[in-house]
PyMOL Python script that loads the backbone (N, CA, C, O; Angstrom):
from pymol import cmd

cmd.read_pdbstr("""\
ATOM      1  N   MET A   1     128.895  99.689 104.769  1.00  0.00           N
ATOM      2  CA  MET A   1     128.127  98.514 105.897  1.00  0.00           C
ATOM      3  C   MET A   1     127.508  97.233 105.021  1.00  0.00           C
ATOM      4  O   MET A   1     126.358  97.412 104.620  1.00  0.00           O
ATOM      5  N   LYS A   2     127.923  96.394 104.796  1.00  0.00           N
ATOM      6  CA  LYS A   2     126.952  95.359 104.477  1.00  0.00           C
ATOM      7  C   LYS A   2     126.172  94.646 105.414  1.00  0.00           C
ATOM      8  O   LYS A   2     126.748  94.386 106.471  1.00  0.00           O
ATOM      9  N   ILE A   3     124.986  94.259 105.289  1.00  0.00           N
ATOM     10  CA  ILE A   3     123.948  93.864 106.356  1.00  0.00           C
ATOM     11  C   ILE A   3     124.278  92.101 105.898  1.00  0.00           C
ATOM     12  O   ILE A   3     124.241  91.685 104.740  1.00  0.00           O
ATOM     13  N   PRO A   4     124.568  91.334 107.023  1.00  0.00           N
ATOM     14  CA  PRO A   4     124.417  90.167 106.898  1.00  0.00           C
ATOM     15  C   PRO A   4     123.157  89.898 106.440  1.00  0.00           C
ATOM     16  O   PRO A   4     122.235  90.665 106.716  1.00  0.00           O
ATOM     17  N   LYS A   5     122.978  88.868 105.748  1.00  0.00           N
ATOM     18  CA  LYS A   5     121.671  88.336 105.049  1.00  0.00           C
ATOM     19  C   LYS A   5     120.782  87.186 106.476  1.00  0.00           C
ATOM     20  O   LYS A   5     119.562  87.035 106.548  1.00  0.00           O
ATOM     21  N   GLN A   6     121.532  86.720 107.172  1.00  0.00           N
ATOM     22  CA  GLN A   6     120.614  86.405 108.335  1.00  0.00           C
ATOM     23  C   GLN A   6     119.867  86.949 108.881  1.00  0.00           C
ATOM     24  O   GLN A   6     118.771  86.601 109.320  1.00  0.00           O
ATOM     25  N   ASN A   7     121.043  88.993 108.944  1.00  0.00           N
ATOM     26  CA  ASN A   7     119.829  90.002 109.322  1.00  0.00           C
ATOM     27  C   ASN A   7     118.805  90.235 108.661  1.00  0.00           C
ATOM     28  O   ASN A   7     117.807  90.591 109.288  1.00  0.00           O
ATOM     29  N   LYS A   8     118.729  90.095 107.079  1.00  0.00           N
ATOM     30  CA  LYS A   8     118.053  90.553 106.194  1.00  0.00           C
ATOM     31  C   LYS A   8     117.030  90.107 106.299  1.00  0.00           C
ATOM     32  O   LYS A   8     116.010  90.792 106.372  1.00  0.00           O
ATOM     33  N   ALA A   9     117.058  88.735 106.335  1.00  0.00           N
ATOM     34  CA  ALA A   9     115.765  87.485 106.411  1.00  0.00           C
ATOM     35  C   ALA A   9     114.991  87.767 107.779  1.00  0.00           C
ATOM     36  O   ALA A   9     113.818  87.425 107.931  1.00  0.00           O
ATOM     37  N   PHE A  10     115.627  88.321 108.616  1.00  0.00           N
ATOM     38  CA  PHE A  10     114.648  88.680 110.258  1.00  0.00           C
ATOM     39  C   PHE A  10     113.892  89.937 109.943  1.00  0.00           C
ATOM     40  O   PHE A  10     112.686  90.019 110.172  1.00  0.00           O
ATOM     41  N   ILE A  11     114.823  91.243 109.247  1.00  0.00           N
ATOM     42  CA  ILE A  11     114.426  92.337 109.399  1.00  0.00           C
ATOM     43  C   ILE A  11     112.927  91.885 107.895  1.00  0.00           C
ATOM     44  O   ILE A  11     111.873  92.510 108.018  1.00  0.00           O
ATOM     45  N   TYR A  12     113.016  91.083 106.945  1.00  0.00           N
ATOM     46  CA  TYR A  12     112.151  90.924 105.966  1.00  0.00           C
ATOM     47  C   TYR A  12     111.107  90.110 106.593  1.00  0.00           C
ATOM     48  O   TYR A  12     110.094  90.120 105.893  1.00  0.00           O
ATOM     49  N   ASN A  13     110.947  89.203 107.973  1.00  0.00           N
ATOM     50  CA  ASN A  13     110.064  88.830 108.230  1.00  0.00           C
ATOM     51  C   ASN A  13     109.155  89.930 109.266  1.00  0.00           C
ATOM     52  O   ASN A  13     107.936  90.074 109.174  1.00  0.00           O
ATOM     53  N   LEU A  14     109.956  90.590 110.166  1.00  0.00           N
ATOM     54  CA  LEU A  14     109.299  91.350 111.030  1.00  0.00           C
ATOM     55  C   LEU A  14     108.651  92.614 109.663  1.00  0.00           C
ATOM     56  O   LEU A  14     107.428  92.660 109.524  1.00  0.00           O
ATOM     57  N   LEU A  15     109.269  93.262 109.033  1.00  0.00           N
ATOM     58  CA  LEU A  15     108.420  93.904 108.146  1.00  0.00           C
ATOM     59  C   LEU A  15     107.132  93.423 107.780  1.00  0.00           C
ATOM     60  O   LEU A  15     106.126  94.020 108.164  1.00  0.00           O
ATOM     61  N   GLY A  16     107.055  92.239 106.963  1.00  0.00           N
ATOM     62  CA  GLY A  16     105.739  91.325 106.333  1.00  0.00           C
ATOM     63  C   GLY A  16     104.940  91.631 107.813  1.00  0.00           C
ATOM     64  O   GLY A  16     103.952  92.362 107.881  1.00  0.00           O
ATOM     65  N   PHE A  17     105.492  91.004 108.870  1.00  0.00           N
ATOM     66  CA  PHE A  17     104.626  90.461 109.872  1.00  0.00           C
ATOM     67  C   PHE A  17     103.550  91.849 110.173  1.00  0.00           C
ATOM     68  O   PHE A  17     102.325  91.863 110.053  1.00  0.00           O
ATOM     69  N   VAL A  18     104.643  93.199 110.685  1.00  0.00           N
ATOM     70  CA  VAL A  18     104.345  94.140 111.047  1.00  0.00           C
ATOM     71  C   VAL A  18     102.983  94.941 110.082  1.00  0.00           C
ATOM     72  O   VAL A  18     101.982  95.353 110.667  1.00  0.00           O
ATOM     73  N   PHE A  19     103.188  95.095 108.211  1.00  0.00           N
ATOM     74  CA  PHE A  19     102.585  95.215 107.265  1.00  0.00           C
ATOM     75  C   PHE A  19     100.921  94.672 107.685  1.00  0.00           C
ATOM     76  O   PHE A  19      99.885  95.305 107.890  1.00  0.00           O
ATOM     77  N   PHE A  20     101.246  93.196 107.694  1.00  0.00           N
ATOM     78  CA  PHE A  20      99.750  92.788 107.779  1.00  0.00           C
ATOM     79  C   PHE A  20      99.163  92.550 109.166  1.00  0.00           C
ATOM     80  O   PHE A  20      97.947  92.575 109.355  1.00  0.00           O
ATOM     81  N   TYR A  21     100.028  92.326 110.108  1.00  0.00           N
ATOM     82  CA  TYR A  21      99.262  93.200 111.578  1.00  0.00           C
ATOM     83  C   TYR A  21      98.510  94.092 111.323  1.00  0.00           C
ATOM     84  O   TYR A  21      97.285  94.010 111.418  1.00  0.00           O
ATOM     85  N   CYS A  22      99.210  95.187 110.920  1.00  0.00           N
ATOM     86  CA  CYS A  22      98.527  96.044 110.830  1.00  0.00           C
ATOM     87  C   CYS A  22      97.628  96.571 110.117  1.00  0.00           C
ATOM     88  O   CYS A  22      97.004  97.610 110.334  1.00  0.00           O
ATOM     89  N   LEU A  23      97.542  95.771 109.150  1.00  0.00           N
ATOM     90  CA  LEU A  23      96.239  95.917 108.016  1.00  0.00           C
ATOM     91  C   LEU A  23      94.858  94.958 108.676  1.00  0.00           C
ATOM     92  O   LEU A  23      93.683  95.325 108.717  1.00  0.00           O
ATOM     93  N   SER A  24      95.387  93.748 109.116  1.00  0.00           N
ATOM     94  CA  SER A  24      94.442  92.868 109.571  1.00  0.00           C
ATOM     95  C   SER A  24      93.691  93.658 110.806  1.00  0.00           C
ATOM     96  O   SER A  24      92.472  93.678 110.977  1.00  0.00           O
ATOM     97  N   TYR A  25      94.772  94.363 111.705  1.00  0.00           N
ATOM     98  CA  TYR A  25      94.146  94.876 112.851  1.00  0.00           C
ATOM     99  C   TYR A  25      92.969  96.273 112.514  1.00  0.00           C
ATOM    100  O   TYR A  25      91.970  96.436 113.214  1.00  0.00           O
ATOM    101  N   PHE A  26      93.217  96.921 111.677  1.00  0.00           N
ATOM    102  CA  PHE A  26      92.648  97.855 110.844  1.00  0.00           C
ATOM    103  C   PHE A  26      91.246  97.455 110.387  1.00  0.00           C
ATOM    104  O   PHE A  26      90.178  98.066 110.410  1.00  0.00           O
ATOM    105  N   LEU A  27      91.598  96.201 109.951  1.00  0.00           N
ATOM    106  CA  LEU A  27      90.004  96.031 108.737  1.00  0.00           C
ATOM    107  C   LEU A  27      89.248  94.983 110.024  1.00  0.00           C
ATOM    108  O   LEU A  27      88.019  94.976 109.955  1.00  0.00           O
ATOM    109  N   LEU A  28      89.788  94.218 111.031  1.00  0.00           N
ATOM    110  CA  LEU A  28      88.750  93.600 112.024  1.00  0.00           C
ATOM    111  C   LEU A  28      87.912  94.832 113.043  1.00  0.00           C
ATOM    112  O   LEU A  28      86.781  94.777 113.525  1.00  0.00           O
ATOM    113  N   PHE A  29      88.829  95.791 113.128  1.00  0.00           N
ATOM    114  CA  PHE A  29      88.433  96.871 114.079  1.00  0.00           C
ATOM    115  C   PHE A  29      87.301  97.552 113.153  1.00  0.00           C
ATOM    116  O   PHE A  29      86.252  97.982 113.633  1.00  0.00           O
ATOM    117  N   THR A  30      87.611  97.609 111.795  1.00  0.00           N
ATOM    118  CA  THR A  30      86.484  98.719 111.425  1.00  0.00           C
ATOM    119  C   THR A  30      85.145  97.795 111.038  1.00  0.00           C
ATOM    120  O   THR A  30      83.991  98.183 111.221  1.00  0.00           O
ATOM    121  N   PHE A  31      85.536  96.419 110.434  1.00  0.00           N
ATOM    122  CA  PHE A  31      84.360  95.778 109.955  1.00  0.00           C
ATOM    123  C   PHE A  31      83.930  94.627 110.642  1.00  0.00           C
ATOM    124  O   PHE A  31      83.208  93.780 110.115  1.00  0.00           O
ATOM    125  N   THR A  32      84.333  94.564 111.764  1.00  0.00           N
ATOM    126  CA  THR A  32      83.710  94.001 112.934  1.00  0.00           C
ATOM    127  C   THR A  32      83.665  94.430 114.472  1.00  0.00           C
ATOM    128  O   THR A  32      84.235  95.449 114.863  1.00  0.00           O
ATOM    129  N   GLN A  33      82.789  93.393 115.502  1.00  0.00           N
ATOM    130  CA  GLN A  33      82.562  93.418 116.756  1.00  0.00           C
ATOM    131  C   GLN A  33      83.518  93.365 117.578  1.00  0.00           C
ATOM    132  O   GLN A  33      83.455  94.092 118.569  1.00  0.00           O
ATOM    133  N   ALA A  34      84.381  92.704 117.437  1.00  0.00           N
ATOM    134  CA  ALA A  34      85.553  92.311 118.306  1.00  0.00           C
ATOM    135  C   ALA A  34      86.434  93.510 118.698  1.00  0.00           C
ATOM    136  O   ALA A  34      86.778  94.538 118.114  1.00  0.00           O
ATOM    137  N   ARG A  35      86.708  92.892 120.119  1.00  0.00           N
ATOM    138  CA  ARG A  35      87.014  93.976 121.187  1.00  0.00           C
ATOM    139  C   ARG A  35      88.338  93.523 121.966  1.00  0.00           C
ATOM    140  O   ARG A  35      89.019  92.561 121.612  1.00  0.00           O
ATOM    141  N   GLY A  36      88.583  94.232 122.930  1.00  0.00           N
ATOM    142  CA  GLY A  36      89.402  93.499 124.184  1.00  0.00           C
ATOM    143  C   GLY A  36      90.636  92.941 123.269  1.00  0.00           C
ATOM    144  O   GLY A  36      91.151  93.492 122.296  1.00  0.00           O
ATOM    145  N   LEU A  37      91.009  91.489 123.964  1.00  0.00           N
ATOM    146  CA  LEU A  37      91.960  90.998 123.894  1.00  0.00           C
ATOM    147  C   LEU A  37      91.578  90.274 122.147  1.00  0.00           C
ATOM    148  O   LEU A  37      92.339  90.214 121.182  1.00  0.00           O
ATOM    149  N   TRP A  38      90.479  89.919 122.234  1.00  0.00           N
ATOM    150  CA  TRP A  38      90.167  89.387 120.827  1.00  0.00           C
ATOM    151  C   TRP A  38      90.555  90.110 119.765  1.00  0.00           C
ATOM    152  O   TRP A  38      91.128  89.346 118.988  1.00  0.00           O
ATOM    153  N   LEU A  39      90.518  91.543 119.218  1.00  0.00           N
ATOM    154  CA  LEU A  39      90.981  91.707 118.422  1.00  0.00           C
ATOM    155  C   LEU A  39      92.806  91.704 117.909  1.00  0.00           C
ATOM    156  O   LEU A  39      93.155  91.696 116.729  1.00  0.00           O
ATOM    157  N   PRO A  40      93.622  91.712 118.910  1.00  0.00           N
ATOM    158  CA  PRO A  40      94.816  91.469 118.385  1.00  0.00           C
ATOM    159  C   PRO A  40      95.396  90.040 118.636  1.00  0.00           C
ATOM    160  O   PRO A  40      96.492  89.685 118.201  1.00  0.00           O
ATOM    161  N   LEU A  41      94.554  89.244 119.385  1.00  0.00           N
ATOM    162  CA  LEU A  41      94.685  87.650 118.895  1.00  0.00           C
ATOM    163  C   LEU A  41      94.121  87.495 117.584  1.00  0.00           C
ATOM    164  O   LEU A  41      94.801  86.891 116.755  1.00  0.00           O
ATOM    165  N   ILE A  42      93.270  87.828 117.335  1.00  0.00           N
ATOM    166  CA  ILE A  42      92.716  87.431 115.735  1.00  0.00           C
ATOM    167  C   ILE A  42      93.384  88.168 114.861  1.00  0.00           C
ATOM    168  O   ILE A  42      93.373  87.769 113.696  1.00  0.00           O
ATOM    169  N   SER A  43      93.938  89.098 115.102  1.00  0.00           N
ATOM    170  CA  SER A  43      95.049  89.535 113.834  1.00  0.00           C
ATOM    171  C   SER A  43      96.194  89.075 114.120  1.00  0.00           C
ATOM    172  O   SER A  43      96.878  89.347 113.134  1.00  0.00           O
ATOM    173  N   ALA A  44      96.902  88.483 114.951  1.00  0.00           N
ATOM    174  CA  ALA A  44      98.097  87.828 115.229  1.00  0.00           C
ATOM    175  C   ALA A  44      97.806  86.434 114.490  1.00  0.00           C
ATOM    176  O   ALA A  44      98.608  86.043 113.642  1.00  0.00           O
ATOM    177  N   VAL A  45      96.944  85.865 114.727  1.00  0.00           N
ATOM    178  CA  VAL A  45      96.669  84.425 113.715  1.00  0.00           C
ATOM    179  C   VAL A  45      96.723  84.021 112.664  1.00  0.00           C
ATOM    180  O   VAL A  45      97.240  83.097 112.037  1.00  0.00           O
ATOM    181  N   ALA A  46      95.579  85.554 112.411  1.00  0.00           N
ATOM    182  CA  ALA A  46      95.568  86.113 110.735  1.00  0.00           C
ATOM    183  C   ALA A  46      97.190  85.892 109.939  1.00  0.00           C
ATOM    184  O   ALA A  46      97.755  85.119 109.164  1.00  0.00           O
ATOM    185  N   THR A  47      97.478  87.279 110.816  1.00  0.00           N
ATOM    186  CA  THR A  47      98.780  87.440 110.150  1.00  0.00           C
ATOM    187  C   THR A  47      99.774  86.417 109.642  1.00  0.00           C
ATOM    188  O   THR A  47     100.295  86.323 108.531  1.00  0.00           O
ATOM    189  N   THR A  48      99.932  85.545 110.920  1.00  0.00           N
ATOM    190  CA  THR A  48     100.720  84.696 110.905  1.00  0.00           C
ATOM    191  C   THR A  48     100.528  83.466 109.605  1.00  0.00           C
ATOM    192  O   THR A  48     101.437  82.900 108.999  1.00  0.00           O
ATOM    193  N   LEU A  49      98.866  83.269 109.408  1.00  0.00           N
ATOM    194  CA  LEU A  49      99.177  82.418 108.093  1.00  0.00           C
ATOM    195  C   LEU A  49      99.011  83.447 106.546  1.00  0.00           C
ATOM    196  O   LEU A  49      98.987  82.886 105.450  1.00  0.00           O
ATOM    197  N   LEU A  50      98.911  84.933 106.670  1.00  0.00           N
ATOM    198  CA  LEU A  50      98.875  85.598 105.480  1.00  0.00           C
ATOM    199  C   LEU A  50     100.412  86.058 105.267  1.00  0.00           C
ATOM    200  O   LEU A  50     100.842  85.898 104.125  1.00  0.00           O
ATOM    201  N   ALA A  51     101.287  86.608 106.225  1.00  0.00           N
ATOM    202  CA  ALA A  51     102.893  87.018 106.280  1.00  0.00           C
ATOM    203  C   ALA A  51     103.334  85.797 105.338  1.00  0.00           C
ATOM    204  O   ALA A  51     103.000  84.614 105.405  1.00  0.00           O
ATOM    205  N   PRO A  52     104.359  86.584 104.261  1.00  0.00           N
ATOM    206  CA  PRO A  52     105.271  85.528 104.198  1.00  0.00           C
ATOM    207  C   PRO A  52     106.429  85.215 105.246  1.00  0.00           C
ATOM    208  O   PRO A  52     106.642  85.778 106.319  1.00  0.00           O
ATOM    209  N   LYS A  53     107.128  84.154 104.641  1.00  0.00           N
ATOM    210  CA  LYS A  53     108.489  83.582 105.805  1.00  0.00           C
ATOM    211  C   LYS A  53     109.040  83.452 104.910  1.00  0.00           C
ATOM    212  O   LYS A  53     108.733  83.091 103.774  1.00  0.00           O
ATOM    213  N   PHE A  54     110.508  83.944 105.679  1.00  0.00           N
ATOM    214  CA  PHE A  54     111.810  84.205 104.842  1.00  0.00           C
ATOM    215  C   PHE A  54     112.836  83.455 105.881  1.00  0.00           C
ATOM    216  O   PHE A  54     112.704  83.394 107.103  1.00  0.00           O
ATOM    217  N   GLN A  55     113.706  82.996 105.224  1.00  0.00           N
ATOM    218  CA  GLN A  55     114.964  81.511 105.784  1.00  0.00           C
ATOM    219  C   GLN A  55     115.791  81.580 105.356  1.00  0.00           C
ATOM    220  O   GLN A  55     115.804  81.455 104.131  1.00  0.00           O
ATOM    221  N   HIS A  56     117.241  81.867 106.194  1.00  0.00           N
ATOM    222  CA  HIS A  56     118.583  82.364 105.512  1.00  0.00           C
ATOM    223  C   HIS A  56     119.075  80.582 105.848  1.00  0.00           C
ATOM    224  O   HIS A  56     118.748  79.778 106.721  1.00  0.00           O
ATOM    225  N   ALA A  57     120.013  80.524 104.646  1.00  0.00           N
ATOM    226  CA  ALA A  57     120.375  79.352 104.625  1.00  0.00           C
ATOM    227  C   ALA A  57     122.233  79.561 104.018  1.00  0.00           C
ATOM    228  O   ALA A  57     122.590  80.466 103.264  1.00  0.00           O
ATOM    229  N   ARG A  58     122.900  78.779 104.432  1.00  0.00           N
ATOM    230  CA  ARG A  58     124.730  79.050 104.295  1.00  0.00           C
ATOM    231  C   ARG A  58     124.643  77.490 103.655  1.00  0.00           C
ATOM    232  O   ARG A  58     124.421  76.419 104.219  1.00  0.00           O
ATOM    233  N   GLN A  59     124.968  77.878 101.950  1.00  0.00           N
ATOM    234  CA  GLN A  59     125.148  76.976 100.785  1.00  0.00           C
ATOM    235  C   GLN A  59     126.823  77.000 100.652  1.00  0.00           C
ATOM    236  O   GLN A  59     127.558  77.881 101.099  1.00  0.00           O
ATOM    237  N   ALA A  60     127.245  75.748  99.888  1.00  0.00           N
ATOM    238  CA  ALA A  60     128.523  76.018  99.527  1.00  0.00           C
ATOM    239  C   ALA A  60     128.588  76.918  98.333  1.00  0.00           C
ATOM    240  O   ALA A  60     129.710  76.898  97.828  1.00  0.00           O
ATOM    241  N   GLY A  61     127.743  77.693  97.732  1.00  0.00           N
ATOM    242  CA  GLY A  61     128.243  79.297  97.232  1.00  0.00           C
ATOM    243  C   GLY A  61     127.739  79.782  97.609  1.00  0.00           C
ATOM    244  O   GLY A  61     126.969  80.276  96.785  1.00  0.00           O
ATOM    245  N   GLY A  62     127.504  80.197  98.841  1.00  0.00           N
ATOM    246  CA  GLY A  62     127.382  81.225  99.852  1.00  0.00           C
ATOM    247  C   GLY A  62     125.894  81.710 100.353  1.00  0.00           C
ATOM    248  O   GLY A  62     125.030  81.157  99.672  1.00  0.00           O
ATOM    249  N   ASP A  63     125.476  82.388 101.124  1.00  0.00           N
ATOM    250  CA  ASP A  63     124.427  82.316 102.182  1.00  0.00           C
ATOM    251  C   ASP A  63     123.308  83.110 100.924  1.00  0.00           C
ATOM    252  O   ASP A  63     123.696  83.823  99.999  1.00  0.00           O
ATOM    253  N   THR A  64     121.831  82.725 101.239  1.00  0.00           N
ATOM    254  CA  THR A  64     120.907  82.754 100.467  1.00  0.00           C
ATOM    255  C   THR A  64     119.492  83.030 101.267  1.00  0.00           C
ATOM    256  O   THR A  64     119.270  82.437 102.322  1.00  0.00           O
ATOM    257  N   ILE A  65     118.423  84.087 100.634  1.00  0.00           N
ATOM    258  CA  ILE A  65     117.507  84.066 101.428  1.00  0.00           C
ATOM    259  C   ILE A  65     116.061  83.928 100.759  1.00  0.00           C
ATOM    260  O   ILE A  65     115.479  84.568  99.883  1.00  0.00           O
ATOM    261  N   TYR A  66     115.632  82.486 101.781  1.00  0.00           N
ATOM    262  CA  TYR A  66     114.344  82.076 100.784  1.00  0.00           C
ATOM    263  C   TYR A  66     113.327  82.371 101.263  1.00  0.00           C
ATOM    264  O   TYR A  66     113.314  82.597 102.473  1.00  0.00           O
ATOM    265  N   MET A  67     112.071  82.478 100.468  1.00  0.00           N
ATOM    266  CA  MET A  67     110.788  82.287 100.818  1.00  0.00           C
ATOM    267  C   MET A  67     109.504  81.978 100.300  1.00  0.00           C
ATOM    268  O   MET A  67     109.096  81.840  99.147  1.00  0.00           O
ATOM    269  N   LYS A  68     108.942  81.898 101.446  1.00  0.00           N
ATOM    270  CA  LYS A  68     107.393  80.738 101.397  1.00  0.00           C
ATOM    271  C   LYS A  68     106.093  82.230 101.334  1.00  0.00           C
ATOM    272  O   LYS A  68     105.758  83.204 102.009  1.00  0.00           O
ATOM    273  N   TRP A  69     105.879  81.798 100.528  1.00  0.00           N
ATOM    274  CA  TRP A  69     104.485  82.377 100.884  1.00  0.00           C
ATOM    275  C   TRP A  69     103.178  81.872 100.639  1.00  0.00           C
ATOM    276  O   TRP A  69     103.154  81.266  99.568  1.00  0.00           O
ATOM    277  N   LEU A  70     101.818  81.896 101.367  1.00  0.00           N
ATOM    278  CA  LEU A  70     100.917  81.245 100.948  1.00  0.00           C
ATOM    279  C   LEU A  70      99.906  81.375  99.784  1.00  0.00           C
ATOM    280  O   LEU A  70      98.965  80.631  99.509  1.00  0.00           O
ATOM    281  N   PHE A  71     100.334  82.512  99.165  1.00  0.00           N
ATOM    282  CA  PHE A  71      99.578  82.909  97.792  1.00  0.00           C
ATOM    283  C   PHE A  71     100.678  82.653  96.298  1.00  0.00           C
ATOM    284  O   PHE A  71     100.085  82.731  95.221  1.00  0.00           O
ATOM    285  N   ILE A  72     101.895  82.422  96.254  1.00  0.00           N
ATOM    286  CA  ILE A  72     102.973  81.701  95.323  1.00  0.00           C
ATOM    287  C   ILE A  72     103.141  80.273  95.908  1.00  0.00           C
ATOM    288  O   ILE A  72     103.008  79.719  96.999  1.00  0.00           O
ATOM    289  N   LYS A  73     103.548  79.910  94.471  1.00  0.00           N
ATOM    290  CA  LYS A  73     103.295  78.264  94.829  1.00  0.00           C
ATOM    291  C   LYS A  73     105.151  77.778  94.684  1.00  0.00           C
ATOM    292  O   LYS A  73     105.939  77.901  93.747  1.00  0.00           O
ATOM    293  N   GLY A  74     105.296  77.257  95.960  1.00  0.00           N
ATOM    294  CA  GLY A  74     106.418  76.782  96.018  1.00  0.00           C
ATOM    295  C   GLY A  74     107.344  77.625  96.648  1.00  0.00           C
ATOM    296  O   GLY A  74     106.891  78.557  97.313  1.00  0.00           O
ATOM    297  N   ILE A  75     108.480  77.481  96.569  1.00  0.00           N
ATOM    298  CA  ILE A  75     109.966  78.409  97.548  1.00  0.00           C
ATOM    299  C   ILE A  75     110.542  79.348  96.503  1.00  0.00           C
ATOM    300  O   ILE A  75     110.789  79.004  95.347  1.00  0.00           O
ATOM    301  N   LYS A  76     110.731  80.524  96.986  1.00  0.00           N
ATOM    302  CA  LYS A  76     111.414  81.518  96.143  1.00  0.00           C
ATOM    303  C   LYS A  76     112.766  82.251  96.446  1.00  0.00           C
ATOM    304  O   LYS A  76     112.938  83.138  97.283  1.00  0.00           O
ATOM    305  N   GLU A  77     113.644  81.728  95.639  1.00  0.00           N
ATOM    306  CA  GLU A  77     115.133  82.731  96.057  1.00  0.00           C
ATOM    307  C   GLU A  77     115.095  84.268  96.282  1.00  0.00           C
ATOM    308  O   GLU A  77     114.684  84.869  95.290  1.00  0.00           O
ATOM    309  N   VAL A  78     115.291  84.738  96.918  1.00  0.00           N
ATOM    310  CA  VAL A  78     115.242  86.224  97.036  1.00  0.00           C
ATOM    311  C   VAL A  78     116.655  86.238  97.146  1.00  0.00           C
ATOM    312  O   VAL A  78     117.399  85.376  97.613  1.00  0.00           O
ATOM    313  N   LYS A  79     117.000  87.686  96.492  1.00  0.00           N
ATOM    314  CA  LYS A  79     118.460  87.970  95.581  1.00  0.00           C
ATOM    315  C   LYS A  79     118.807  89.113  96.821  1.00  0.00           C
ATOM    316  O   LYS A  79     119.849  89.768  96.783  1.00  0.00           O
TER     317      LYS A  79
END
""", "prot")
cmd.dss("prot")
cmd.show_as("cartoon", "prot")
cmd.util.cbc("prot")
cmd.orient("prot")
């Protein structure tokens, strides 16, 4: 069973967000005094900036997935 590329892009976005959210939540919880609503709010904002973004695009040559990330220059094609 083949997964459509638009679903793959969504899964990649979800996994990237979850990874960076858990990492930032743990680091903020451990090294700061932020508690209550501030902790998940700060983690969500930091994750939105740090996580890679994946986008599905339909072209004449077929479907492709592109990635943009803060730490990589430009937009890269994901195979």
